[in-house]
N, C-alpha and C positions, 0 to 999 in steps of 0.2 A: 586783485593785484596783477599787473601786467608782468609777463615774463614767462619763461619756459616752465612747464609743469614738473618735469623731472628729466634729468640728463643721464646718459650712459657715456661719460666722456673718456673712458679709459680703454685703450686698445688691448692692454694686457688683461684687463678684467672687464669685458663688455657686460658681464652679468650684474655688476654692481650699479644700482640705481641710487642717484645722489640728488636731493633737492638743490636747486640752484642757490648758492650763497653769494649775494651781491654786496661786495665790499665797497663802501662809498667814501670812507675815511680811513687812512692808514699812514701813521707817522712811525716808520720803522725804527727810528732812533729813540723813541720815547715809549712806545708800547711795551708793556711788561712781558718778560719771557714766560712761557708756559703753554699749556694746552687748554683749549676751550671745549667744554662739554655741554652739548645741547641735545634735546630730543623733541624736534618739532612735531606737532600733531595738527589735526584738522587740514592737512594737505594731502595731495594725492599719494605720495609715499612718505610715511612717517618712519620713526626709528631713532635709535641713539647714534650720535655722530661725534667724532672728536676732530678738531681742527687745531692747527698751530696758531701762533700769535699773529700770523699774517693772513689767516683765513684759508690756508692750504689744508686739504683733507688729510687726516692721519688714518682714521678708521671709520669705515661705514658698517653699521650694524644692520643695514637693510636686509642683508641676505639671511639673517637669523631672526631679527625682531621686528620686521617691517609689517605694517598692516595699513590698508586704506581705512579712512574714517568710517567706523561702523562695521568693519569686516573682521575685526579681531582685536585682541588686547594691544595696547600701545605703550611705549615707554614714557614715563613722566619724570619723576625725580631720577636724575642720572648724574653721578659724580663720584669721584675717588672717595674711598672710605678706609678707616684704619682697622680693618678686620684682622683679627689674630687667629690664624688657622692652627689646627692641631699639628700640622707639619712644622710650624715654627720658623718658616723661611723668612729671615729678616729682610732679604732683598725683594720679596714678593710684594706687589701692590695689587689693590683690589678696587673694583667698581661696585657701587650700590645702585640698584635700579628698581623702581616700581614698574611693574608690568601688569596694567589693569585695563579693563573696559571703562569707558567714560559713560556714565548713566546720569545725564542731566546735571553735571557739575560735581558729582561724587563718583567714586570708582569702586570696582569690584575685581580683585585680582590678587596678586602675590608680590612679595619682594624677592629679588634675586641678588646674590652676590657673585660677581664674576672675577676670575683670576686674571693675571696678566696675559693669558692666552685667550681671553674673552670667552672662557668656558664657565658654565654655571657650576659653582661649587657648593652653593647652599641656597635652598628656597625657604622662605619664612612666610607663615600665615598667622592670622590673628588667633589668639587663644581665647575662645569664647563660643557662644552658640553658633555663630557664623564665623567661618575661617577667612572670609574675604576681606581684603585690605582696601582702604580708600587710596586715592591717587595723590593725596596732598603731602604726606610726610613719611620719610624713611631715613633714620639717622642712627648711626651706631654711637654708643656711649662707652667710654673708658671708665671702669669703676674702681681704679686703684690697684695696687699690687696684690696679686693673689685672688682678686675678684674676677668673676666671669664677665665678659662683655655683654652688653644688652643692646636692644634696639628700641627706638621710639617709633611707634606706628599709629596711624589714625584709622578710624572706621566711622562711618555714617550709619545709624540705625533708625529705622522707622519705629516709633513707639506711640502707643495710645496716649492722648492728653485731653485735658479739659479745655476746650476752645470755644465755649458758648459765648464768651465775651466778643469773639470774632465772628459770630454768626454761624457757628458749627454746632448744631445740636447733637446730643449723644456722644459718641466717640469721635474725637478729632485725632489727627496724626501730626506728629512732629518728626523732623529729621534730627535726631540727637547726635551732636558732635562728641566723639569719644576718642581718647588717646590712651595708649598702653605702653608701659615700659616692660619689655619681655626679655628674660634671660636667654641668650643665644644657645647655651649649652643644652638646655632641656625644655625651653619654651615656657618656663614658669613665669607667672605674672609678678613683677616687682611692685608695680603701681598701676592703677587705672583710674581714669577721671572721666566723668560724664557732665556735659554742660547742664543737662536738665536737673541735676542735683544741686547746682550752685548758682545758676544764672537765670534770673527771672525773664519772662517773655517781654516785659516792658523795656528791657535793655536793647532790644533789636533796633537796628537802624534801617530796616527794610520793611515795606508795606506787607500786610498779610496776603497770602495767596494759597490756593489749594487747601490742603490740610484735611480733606474729607475721605481720602482713601490711603491705605498703606503704600500704594505705588505712586502717590503724589503728596508726600508729607511736606509741611511747612519747614523750610530750612531757615530757622530764625537766627542761628549763631554762625555756622560755617567756619569751622576751624581750618586753618591752612598752614600752620607752621608750629613746631614744638622744639624747644631747646631745654635740655637739663643743665642747670647752672652748677658750675664747680663750687665746692665748699658747702653751700647751703642745701644742695639737693632739691631746690625748688625748680619749678618749670615756668618758662616764659612762652606764652602762646599768643598767636595772632588769630583774630576772629574777624573775618571780612564783614559778615552781615551785622555784627555788633559795632563795627567801625572802631575797634579798640584793640589794645594789647593788654593782656592780663599776666600777673605774676601769681602762680598757683603754689600753695604750700605743699611741699613734697612729702608731708607726713599725713595730713588729714584732708587735703584737697580743697581747703577753703581758699577764697580769693584774698590774697595779701594786698593787692592794689589794682586799680584799673587806670590805664593810661589812654585817654581819648574816649569817644563814645558818649552816651547819654549820662553816665554816672562817673565821670572822670574824677579821680582823687587828686589831680594835679591841675595847676594853672600855669599859663604861659607868662613868663616875666620879662623877656627881652626879645629884641629883633636883631637880625643880622643880615648880611648879604653874602651871596655865594661867590663873589668875585666876578660876577657877570652883570652886576648892577641891579639885580632883582631884589627889591625890598620885601621883607616878610612882615605882614601885618600881625599885631599881637593876637588879634581875634582869629587869625588863620590857623587851621588845624589839619590834621591828616584825615583822609577818608578811605574806608574800605581797604585797610592795609594788607600786605602779604610779607612773608619772610622776615619777620621781626627777629633780630639777632642781638644778643648782648655781647659787646666787644670787650668791655673792661668794667671793673668795679673798683674805684679808688675811694675807700672809706665812705661808702654810701653814695658816691656820685657816679652814676651809671652812664655809660655811653652806649646808646641803642641805635641800630640802623634798620628801620623798616622801609619797605617799598610802599610809597604812598600812591595808590591808584588814582585817587581823586574822583572816582566815579565808578559806577556799575552800568550794565546795559540799560537799566531803567532809571537810574538817578545820576545826575551829572553836576554835583555842586562845583566842580572845578573842571576846566576844559583840557587840562593836561595832567600827566602823571610825573612823578619825580622820585629820586632817591633822597632820603633824609638822614642826617646825623644829628641825633638828639642828645642833650645833657640832661639827665634826670636826677634830681636831688631828692632822695627818699625821705630824709628827715623833714626838709622844708616843704615837701610836696610841691615842688616847682619844676618846670621844664623849660628849656630854651633850645632853639634850633641853632645848631653849630654850623651846619652846611646844608645846602640843597644841591642836587645834581640833576640837571636837565639842560637841553640845548635850546636856549631861548629862540634862536633863529629857526629851529625846526622841532617844535614841541611834539611829544608823542603822548597819545592818550591810550592807556591800557585799561579796558574794562574788566579784563580777567587776567589772572596770573601776574607774574612779575617778581624780580629779585634784585637784591643789592648785595654786593660782596666787596670788602676791602681786601685788596690784593697785597701780596708780600712786599712789593716795593712802595706801597702807599697809594697806588692808583685805585680807582674804583670801577667796578664792572656793573653795569645796570642791564638787566634783562627786561625788555619792554612788553612782557606778557603776550597778549593775543595780537600784538602788531607784528610778531615774528622777528623783531629787531633786537640788537644789543649794542651798547655803547660803552667804551672804556674811556674814563676821564683821568687826567692827572690829578694828583693830590691837591687839596685846597691849600692856599687860596686861589691857585691858578684855575683848576677845575676845567681844563681844556680837553675837548674830545680828541683822542689820538687813534681811535679805532671805532668804526661803526659798520655793521653788516646786517642785512635782512635776508631771511629765507624767503624766496620768491616762488610763487606758484600761481599761474594764470587761472587755474580752476578753483582756487580757494585762497583764504588768507591764513597762512600757517601761524600757529601759536607756539610760543616757548613758555612753558610753565616756569622754568628757571634757567638761568645761564650761569655756569660755574667755570672758573679758571684756576689752574694750579700748575706748578712745576713738578709736583710729586706724582708722576705717573711714568711707568715704564711698560711699554707693550711688547710682549714677546710671544707672538702667535705660534701655534704648533703647525699651522698650515705651511705649505711651500711658497716661496716667491713665485710670481707669475711672470711670463715673458711671451712676447709676440714679435715675430720677425716678418718684415715685408720688403719686397723688392719689385720694382716695375719690370725688370728684365732678368732673364735667366743667364745669359752668356755675355761675355765681353767681346767687343770688336776692337779693331785697331783705332776707331774713332771714339769709342765710348767705353768707359769702365762700367762696372756694375756697382751700384750703391745699395746697401742693405740697411734698412732702418730697424733698430732694435728698441722695443718698449718694455720696460720692466717695472714692477711694483711689488709691494708686500703689504697687504691690507692690515694695518694696526701695528706694524713694527716701528718702534721709535728710535732704535739704536743704529739704524743703517746710515752709514756715512758715504759709502760709494758702492759701485757695482762693477764686478769683473765679468767680462763677456767672453764666451768661448764659441767658436764656430766649428762645425763638424763636417767632415767629408766622409762619405760611405763607400766602402769597398765590399762588393759581394764575393766572398771567398769560396762558397759552395752554393748550390741551389738552395740550401736550407740554413746558410750561415752568412753573417755580415759583420764587418768591423767598422766601428766609428772612430775616426781619428780626430782628436780635438786639438785646436790651435787657439791660444789666447789672443783675443782681438783687441784688448785694451781694458783699462779701468777708468771709470767715469764718476764724478761726484754725484751724489744723490741730488735731484732737483725736483721738489714737490712730491706729490703722491706717486706720480708716474714719471720716471726718468727716461728720456729718449736719446738715442745715440745713432749717428749715421756712420757706417763703416764702408769705406771705399776699397773695392777689391783691386788687386794688381796682378801681374803675371805670376808673381810668386805667392800671392794670397788670393786663391779663387773664391768666388762667392759661397758663403756657407749654405749647405743644404738643410742643416739643422743647427739650432743654437741652444745654449743653456747659459744661465747666469748664476753668479754667486753674490750674495749680499754680504758686505764687509762692514765691520765695526770700525770705529775711528782708529783703533790700533792695528787694523789689518786682519784681525781674526775673522774667519768665515762664520757668519751667523746662520746661513741657510742657503740651499741650492735649489734651483728650480728643476722641474722636469725638462726633458728634451722636447723641443718644439720645432716643427718643420717650418721652413721659410715659405710664406705664402707669396705666390707670383701670379697675378691675374692674367688671363689670356689676352684681355684687352686693357691697356693702361689708360684708356680715356677717362678723364676725370680724376686722375690720380697724380699726386706729386711724389717727391722722393720719400715722404714720410708715411703717406697713407692715402686712401681714396676717399673722396667726398661722400657723405651719407647719401644712401639711395632712398628712393621713395618708399614710404612705409606700406602703401597700399598697391596691389597690383590692378591693372585695368581689366575691365570686362571686354575681351576681344574675341573674335571668331576663330575657329579652327582652320578655316580656309577662306579664300576670297569669295567663294560661292555663298558660304554661310554668312559671311560678313555682309554681302549685299542683300541677303534675304532677311537680315536682322536677327537670325537665330544664333546668337553668340554664346560662347561658353568660356569658362575661366581657363586661361593658360598662362604659362610663364613667358615673360619677355626674354629676348635673347641675352641681354646683360645678366638676367637672373640665372639662366642656365650656365652661362660662363663663370660667373662668380661662384655659384654653388659647386659646380663641377671641379673647379680648381681647389676650392676649399676642402671638399671631401677628398680629393686626390692627395692633397698635402697631408691631411690628418691621417689618412689611411696609410700613407707611406711611413709616417712617424710611428703609428701604431704597429705596423708590420715589423719595423726595425726593432722596436722595444720588445715586441713579442719574441722575435727570433733570438735576441740577446738574452732574454730571461730564460727561454727554453734551453739555450746552450749552458747557461750557468747551472741549471738544474741537472742536466746530463753530466756535467763535469763534476758536480758534487757527488754524483753516484758512480764516479769512475768510468764514465762512458764518453765517447767522443764520436763526431760524425766523420 
């Protein structure tokens, strides 16, 4: 896919690497409010990321949870979750994340619960012979008043199997799909289910492959979602390689019914349209589903929303993927399609992954799996796309296992806000004033409404002491991840040598304060505007140390003049800031001990 591999777009946080999110559809008046949670993988820089409803970055987890494909564990399931901590803080919100290696479509890692400061407060592993978790499901379960919370987890296990019917003599190997409900307080197993105990091999929808070694087992079932149902305590699971959805008895693990696949207990009884003129044939069915979710149960009439992939990398019975809304009559064993969600003018085909979520205002968010895209539609019958964005990487095609959106998130990082100040000139003249650009951000903070900026002048009082006098330069509304302001100096307001900022809540309360930062002034402002300088070349040329060596062809690596200038002024600016902070800190220590200079 064409486009930038990764960007470092923020002047106040140049260390943050962000995959490029290309927003192609945005109806600001209709898109649902809330935050979007994605964890793209298979791209140059992976990690968990939070965006607002307009596609503006809120939090980048790349600095903590980033890994290039194959170089480390990556984030998969990533969404807010109703964790009840021992602290009992009712205002606290939490994030659930699977942080695993991807090993040929299954995972090996652990589950993490992050607090509102994006700090890991609990790690969860599988309770069994192997503690490694798979990448497909991690969901918290509320078990009623007085009951401990539990977690739904998946694991893929290589097990010996009789596969002589498939041409494997002796011991064959299956990848068994297993899920477990585990109590959070002590890790005790509440329920565990294995596909090999209940699902015959002839229910698979994929051709036989491998199965001769424990490191290449046949994945005949491929569980990818688990939901515990309120009331009954049964489990709704989705199995991609069985091309079916199963209801599992929560007491004995037996199959209550199968929806789809080779042995479906249901038949299609009606057709409908999705408001876009797309007719559904009665014989049409879903293929290789993900993320099956029971939305409601009204006297045995179930509404279920699976993501219908329509294909795998090796089988493509349908050329496109879609979100489905199904009405399932348990007593009559019938099913009808209520709505389908796809953009007919630009169909997307997800061979892997995918999700569907009904949002609080009735809109529907579809994550298009390994296409790296997501689309939000208005509620049926209009079903109109109001937001669409894709993660773009020219070196790979990023994948989104799921995309989630909710208003129920408050980010309160313990880090400090960041600030960077830049000016093309040091001093005013009669003809020209000095303009200072101030760039400020706070990675992950959701409650910042505005920024208050302070400029500082420095007075050297003694050879070992200095005073910083702060002047308020103005308050500016937050604008995106990084807010930028341009301050023009006057005769009564000289250019600030150092700056700091305060992040303000909507009521004006101070949420956080940045460190002091020196204003950067380049020696040469060529290629710079009032806000910043254009990006410089990433690679240095191989040039000679002298004209003689250049003519002889014996070159060596040296810095260009612009590099020396840029680096020297940058080092000087930060050194000055560090010197001032060190002097002030030292003076505070002396004064606490009753000493003075």
